[in-house]
C-alpha positions, 0 to 999 in steps of 0.5 A: 487468519492473522489480522494486523493493526494498520498505522495512520497517517502521523504514524512515523513508520509510514514515512520510512524507507522499508529495508530490502529482504535478503531471503524469502523465508517464513517469517516473509511468507507469513508476513505476506499472508498477514498483508492479505488477510488484513487488506482484505479485512479492511476491503483495501485492494492493495496493502504495503509491510509499513502500513502494519508497522514492518520496514521490510520491502514487502507489499500485496494487491489484489484488484481481482484484475489478473489475480493478486500480486506479492511485491517483494523488493519491486522495482519498476522498469517500465512505465507508460502513459499517465492518467488522473484518478481518485486514490484512497488509502486505508492509513488515511481512512475517508481522505480522497484524492486525484493522483497522476500515475502510469497507466501501463508499468512493467516490474520486477518482484521476488516470487515467494519461491524467491526467484525474480520475476518480471511482471506487466499490470496496466490500468487499475492494477498497475495504479495500485502497485505504484501506490504500494512501492511508494509506501514502501519508499515512505511516500503517501498519495498525498504527496503527489497532490498540489500544496493546497490540495494537500493541505486542505485533505490534512486539515480534514484528516485532523479535524476527523481525527480531533480528540482521538490519540495514538495512530494505530487502527485495530483490524477487526475480523467482523469487517471480512466481506462475505 
């Protein structure tokens, strides 16, 4: 198991646009493994590389619907419908907000074998994929909220972080689900 530290709100890497992956090699495959291990240890449904300090366009999603998805250089090609639902983020623990996202998407991604593939997703799976692609673009779910709601949640975050230094959270292997 390869657990990586999480970058929390305030870490500059979360606001950087991740760079394209030029080749799916052993390092990219290891990054994918690290992302899945860290995401599952934190009981999340998705995790992007910049959330663990890597500015590469790689993310993973596993909502329990239709299997896990690896996103390498993902690109949305179709979006349909709109739905508002509550979202949270492993990089902003205990903060939640209602975000409007597409109900159904089609996206292209590079597989672990290096092939470009097209995938369809809907409901929670589509929401999670869109959330992770936002991360790869340096966008947080807070950015989709009204200015008032965003300020309220940022104030709550600041209060929760009072007295704490740094923006790195160590991931504990004992939090892995049985």
